[in-house]
C-alpha positions in Angstrom: -9.4 -18.3 -18.4 -8.2 -21.0 -15.9 -11.7 -21.1 -14.1 -13.3 -21.6 -17.5 -11.0 -24.4 -18.4 -11.7 -26.1 -15.0 -15.5 -25.7 -15.7 -15.0 -27.5 -18.9 -13.0 -30.3 -17.5 -15.4 -31.0 -14.6 -18.2 -31.1 -17.2 -16.2 -33.6 -19.4 -15.7 -35.8 -16.3 -19.2 -35.7 -14.8 -21.1 -36.5 -18.0 -18.5 -38.8 -19.7 -21.2 -41.6 -20.3 -24.0 -39.4 -21.5 -23.2 -37.2 -24.6 -26.8 -35.7 -24.7 -26.4 -34.3 -21.3 -22.7 -33.5 -22.0 -23.5 -31.4 -25.1 -26.2 -29.6 -23.1 -23.9 -28.8 -20.2 -21.3 -27.5 -22.6 -23.7 -25.3 -24.3 -24.9 -24.1 -20.9 -21.3 -23.1 -20.2 -21.1 -21.4 -23.7 -24.1 -19.3 -23.1 -22.9 -18.2 -19.6 -19.1 -17.5 -20.5 -19.5 -16.4 -24.2 -17.5 -17.4 -27.4 -14.2 -17.9 -25.5 -15.8 -21.2 -24.3 -15.8 -22.7 -27.9 -12.0 -22.2 -28.1 -11.4 -23.4 -24.6 -13.5 -26.7 -25.2 -11.5 -27.5 -28.3 -8.1 -26.7 -26.5 -9.0 -28.9 -23.6 -10.0 -31.8 -26.1 -7.4 -31.6 -28.7 -4.7 -29.0 -27.7 -5.6 -27.0 -30.8 -5.7 -23.3 -30.6 -8.7 -21.9 -32.6 -10.1 -18.3 -32.4 -13.4 -17.9 -31.0 -15.3 -17.2 -34.2 -13.9 -20.2 -36.1 -14.3 -22.4 -32.9 -18.0 -21.6 -32.8 -18.4 -22.5 -36.4 -16.6 -25.8 -35.8 -18.6 -26.6 -32.6 -22.0 -26.3 -34.7 -20.3 -28.4 -37.4 -19.2 -31.1 -35.2 -22.5 -31.5 -33.4 -24.1 -32.0 -36.8 -21.1 -34.3 -37.9 -21.9 -36.4 -34.8 -25.4 -36.8 -35.8 -24.6 -37.7 -39.2 -22.0 -40.4 -38.4 -24.4 -42.1 -35.9 -27.0 -42.4 -38.7 -24.3 -43.5 -41.3 -22.9 -46.2 -38.6 -25.9 -47.2 -37.4 -25.2 -46.7 -33.6 -24.5 -43.7 -31.3 -21.2 -42.0 -32.2 -19.7 -40.2 -29.1 -18.9 -36.5 -29.2 -15.2 -37.1 -28.7 -15.2 -39.6 -31.7 -16.9 -36.9 -33.9 -14.4 -34.4 -32.8 -11.5 -36.6 -33.7 -12.9 -37.6 -37.0 -14.0 -34.0 -37.8 -10.4 -32.5 -37.2 -8.8 -35.5 -39.0 -10.9 -35.8 -42.2 -13.0 -32.6 -42.4 -11.0 -29.6 -40.7 -7.8 -31.6 -41.1 -6.0 -29.9 -38.2 -4.9 -33.1 -36.7 -2.5 -35.3 -38.6 -1.5 -37.8 -35.9 -3.9 -37.6 -33.0 -3.0 -39.5 -29.7 -5.7 -40.8 -27.5 -5.3 -40.1 -23.8 -7.5 -39.7 -20.8 -7.9 -36.0 -20.0 -7.2 -36.4 -16.4 -3.8 -37.9 -17.2 -3.2 -35.3 -19.9 -4.0 -32.5 -17.5 -1.9 -33.9 -14.6 1.1 -34.1 -17.1 0.5 -30.7 -18.5 0.1 -29.3 -15.0 3.6 -30.7 -13.9 5.1 -28.8 -16.8 3.4 -25.6 -15.8 3.9 -25.6 -12.1 6.9 -24.5 -10.1 8.0 -27.5 -8.0 9.0 -25.5 -4.9 6.3 -23.0 -4.6 3.2 -24.6 -6.4 2.8 -21.3 -8.3 2.9 -21.3 -12.0 6.2 -21.4 -13.6 7.8 -18.7 -15.9 6.9 -20.7 -19.2 3.4 -20.9 -18.3 3.2 -17.2 -17.2 4.6 -16.0 -20.5 2.1 -17.9 -22.6 -0.6 -16.8 -20.1 0.3 -13.2 -20.5 0.2 -13.3 -24.2 -3.3 -14.8 -24.2 -4.6 -12.2 -21.7 -3.2 -9.4 -23.7 -4.9 -10.8 -26.7 -8.2 -11.0 -24.8 -7.8 -7.6 -23.3 -7.3 -6.4 -26.9 -10.3 -8.1 -28.3 -12.7 -6.8 -25.5 -11.0 -3.4 -25.0 -10.3 -3.9 -21.3 -7.3 -3.2 -18.9 -4.7 -5.6 -17.7 -2.1 -5.1 -15.0 1.0 -6.9 -14.2 2.6 -6.9 -10.6 6.3 -7.6 -10.3 7.5 -8.6 -7.0 11.0 -9.2 -5.4 11.9 -10.3 -1.9 14.2 -7.8 -0.3 17.6 -8.9 0.8 16.9 -12.4 0.0 20.8 -13.2 -0.5 21.3 -12.1 3.0 18.6 -14.6 4.3 20.3 -17.4 2.2 23.7 -16.3 3.6 22.6 -16.0 7.2 20.2 -18.9 7.7 21.1 -21.3 4.7 19.5 -22.1 1.3 16.8 -24.3 3.0 15.6 -21.4 5.0 15.4 -19.4 1.6 13.2 -22.2 0.3 10.8 -21.7 3.1 10.8 -18.0 2.7 10.0 -18.6 -1.2 7.2 -20.9 -0.1 5.8 -18.6 2.6 5.6 -15.7 0.1 4.1 -18.0 -2.5 1.3 -19.1 0.0 0.5 -15.4 0.7 0.3 -14.6 -2.9 -2.2 -17.5 -3.4 -4.3 -16.5 -0.6 -4.6 -12.8 -1.3 -5.2 -12.8 -5.1 -8.3 -13.3 -6.7 -9.3 -16.5 -8.5 -8.9 -14.8 -11.9 -5.5 -13.6 -11.2 -2.4 -15.7 -12.4 0.4 -15.7 -9.9 3.8 -17.2 -10.9 7.3 -17.5 -9.6 9.3 -15.8 -12.4 12.7 -16.7 -11.2 14.8 -17.0 -8.0 13.1 -14.6 -5.4 11.0 -12.7 -8.2 7.2 -13.3 -8.5 4.8 -11.9 -10.7 0.8 -11.5 -10.8 -1.3 -10.9 -13.9 -4.6 -9.3 -13.2 -7.1 -9.2 -16.0 -9.7 -6.5 -16.4 -7.7 -4.4 -13.6 -6.5 -0.9 -13.6 -3.1 0.0 -11.9 -5.0 1.7 -8.9 -7.2 -1.6 -8.3 -4.1 -3.8 -8.9 -2.2 -1.5 -6.1 -4.8 -2.8 -3.6 -3.8 -6.3 -4.2 -0.1 -5.5 -4.2 -0.4 -3.6 -0.7 -2.3 -6.5 0.7 0.6 -8.9 -0.3 3.2 -6.3 0.9 1.6 -5.9 4.4 1.1 -9.6 4.7 4.7 -10.3 4.0 5.9 -7.7 6.4 3.7 -9.0 9.3 5.0 -12.5 8.6 7.3 -13.9 11.4 8.7 -17.2 10.0 10.0 -19.8 12.5 13.1 -21.6 11.4 15.2 -23.8 13.6 14.7 -21.5 16.5 15.2 -18.3 14.6 12.6 -15.8 13.6 13.0 -14.6 10.0 11.4 -11.2 9.1 10.8 -10.5 5.4 9.8 -7.3 3.3 9.1 -7.2 -0.4 9.0 -4.6 -3.0 6.8 -4.4 -6.2 6.3 -2.6 -9.6 3.1 -2.2 -11.4 2.3 -1.5 -15.0 -0.8 -1.7 -17.1 -2.0 -2.5 -20.7 -2.7 -0.9 -22.8 -1.8 2.4 -20.9 1.9 1.8 -20.3 2.7 -0.9 -23.1 0.9 -2.7 -26.1 3.0 -5.8 -26.0 4.0 -8.6 -23.3 7.7 -7.9 -23.3 7.5 -4.2 -22.9 4.9 -4.5 -20.3 7.0 -6.8 -18.2 10.1 -4.4 -18.6 8.1 -1.5 -17.4 6.8 -3.5 -14.4 10.5 -4.3 -13.7 11.7 -0.9 -14.1 8.9 0.3 -11.6 10.2 -2.5 -9.1 13.8 -1.3 -9.2 12.4 2.1 -8.3 10.7 0.7 -5.5 13.8 -0.9 -4.4 15.8 2.6 -4.8 13.1 4.3 -2.7 14.1 2.3 0.3 12.5 -1.1 -0.2 9.2 -2.6 1.3 7.2 -0.5 -1.1 5.2 -0.6 -4.3 5.9 1.7 -7.3 3.7 2.4 -10.3 5.2 2.7 -13.7 4.8 6.1 -15.4 6.2 7.5 -18.6 6.1 10.9 -16.8 9.5 12.3 -15.6 10.7 10.3 -12.5 11.4 13.7 -10.6 9.5 16.7 -10.0 10.1 20.1 -8.5 8.7 20.0 -5.0 7.7 22.9 -2.9 7.0 23.0 0.8 3.1 23.7 0.9 1.2 24.0 4.2 -2.3 25.3 2.9 -5.4 23.4 3.7 -6.6 20.6 1.3 -10.3 19.5 0.9 -10.6 15.7 0.3 -13.5 14.1 -0.9 -13.6 10.3 -0.8 -15.6 8.5 -3.4 -17.4 5.6 -1.9 -20.0 4.2 -4.1 -20.9 6.6 -6.8 -20.5 10.2 -7.2 -23.3 11.0 -4.8 -21.9 9.2 -1.8 -18.8 11.0 -0.6 -17.1 11.6 2.8 -15.3 15.0 2.8 -12.7 16.4 5.2 -10.2 19.3 5.3 -6.6 18.5 6.2 -3.2 20.2 5.9 -0.5 19.6 3.2 3.2 19.3 3.7 4.6 19.6 0.0 3.2 19.7 -3.5 4.8 18.8 -7.0 3.3 18.3 -10.5 3.1 14.5 -9.7 1.2 14.7 -6.5 0.7 16.1 -3.0 1.7 14.8 0.5 -0.8 15.6 3.1 -1.3 14.7 6.9 -4.5 13.4 8.4 -5.7 11.8 11.7 -6.7 8.7 10.0 -5.6 6.7 7.1 -7.0 6.3 3.7 -7.2 3.1 1.7 -4.1 2.4 -0.6 -5.4 2.7 -4.3 -8.5 4.5 -3.6 -9.4 7.6 -5.6 -10.3 10.9 -4.1 -11.3 14.4 -5.4 -8.9 17.2 -4.3 -9.5 20.9 -3.8 -6.2 22.5 -3.2 -6.1 26.4 -2.3 -2.7 27.6 -3.9 -3.5 31.2 -2.6 -6.6 33.1 -1.7 -7.8 33.0 -5.3 -6.3 30.1 -7.2 -7.8 26.9 -6.4 -6.6 23.7 -8.1 -9.1 20.6 -8.3 -7.7 17.3 -9.4 -8.3 13.6 -8.8 -5.7 11.8 -7.0 -5.0 8.2 -6.0 -3.5 7.2 -2.6 -0.3 5.5 -3.1 1.4 5.7 0.2 0.3 5.8 3.8 2.7 5.9 6.8 1.9 6.3 10.5 3.8 9.3 12.1 2.6 9.0 15.5 -0.6 8.4 17.5 -3.5 9.1 15.2 -1.2 10.9 12.7 -0.7 9.7 9.1 1.5 10.7 6.3 -0.4 10.1 3.0 1.0 10.4 -0.5 -1.4 11.0 -3.4 -0.7 10.8 -7.0 -2.5 13.1 -9.5 -4.2 10.9 -12.0 -4.6 13.4 -14.6 -3.9 17.3 -14.8 -5.4 19.4 -17.4 -3.5 22.0 -19.4 -5.0 24.7 -17.2 -4.2 22.8 -14.0 -0.7 22.2 -15.1 -0.1 26.0 -16.0 -1.7 26.9 -12.6 0.6 24.7 -10.7 3.7 25.6 -12.8 3.0 29.5 -12.1 2.7 28.8 -8.4 5.9 26.9 -8.2 7.7 29.5 -10.3 6.8 32.0 -7.5 8.3 30.1 -4.7 12.0 30.6 -4.0 12.8 27.5 -2.0 11.9 24.6 -4.6 13.8 21.4 -4.1 14.0 18.2 -6.0 11.8 15.1 -4.8 10.9 11.8 -6.2 7.5 11.7 -7.6 4.8 10.1 -5.3 3.2 8.1 -7.8 
């Protein structure tokens, strides 16, 4: 949305003196970006919020209206003048329009959207943008993920080094988020030491890749402040629309719940929200597991066999001589015994280095069929030393 808006603003600035080229360039943007461009053009020029279908009709009527006005008056009428007259006299959406340069308006609007300390968007803008992105995801039947982040032990940093140091920490984390996110992602300071990222058209598994990049970058940061080195960690929670929630308030709540779960798990980690139970019955499990990494399509896989450490309905913990990429999906063949094989799809949610060339890898089961759940439940029921463990996903 922000990228499209900037394209339109640049077009308006570049062709301010030639309406023929301006209209042609705007229509090129419309062809490339789709109907949303109609709504965005009018929002930039008038601040009116018009649905794409209605905005498309308004656009064609305004172009014709511009030509009619030019013939009636006997001189060329600009597109901006035609838009103002159309919305005042025909569509009647504007009662008291105010003429202002777009650049001045945009600077003023931006100052009300940006957090002055971190240069990220502020909470007010984030709330508005999230509602828009959910509406867009609903229209186009796409996914959307929200990442909630919180700096670990931030109060201790303020108490130890002072609030100016705390400000530097907030700025450093904001810089990392801006550097790691995609152009289409919206990063904002939610309040205090809390940050949030909205990722359009993104699943939780793919958003987890971004979350892990941010987490690792923060962990590796060594911030010099008045002769002291400040080390940081950050925790996060992920939730997705429409899988977890169908409205913005619930989506934020669930991402926040996942964040608190990450804090409770020892901090410096990312947790995925799930409506499944938070605890599963774990059993020690040392059988071999065949792992197939899906690279680029079903016909390009890398396969290896490794050993497991424990197993639950939520996922499996394995050891391997090399790491797997956080957020990647794998196909798992788990031999419960000589005859029973469990075949599932898993997502890598945790990777920890145990020693030289030895990694502990947590995999969350994406889906378990009824037969697979029954097979796993029967296996666990036969194990005498089942214990409670937090789910891996």
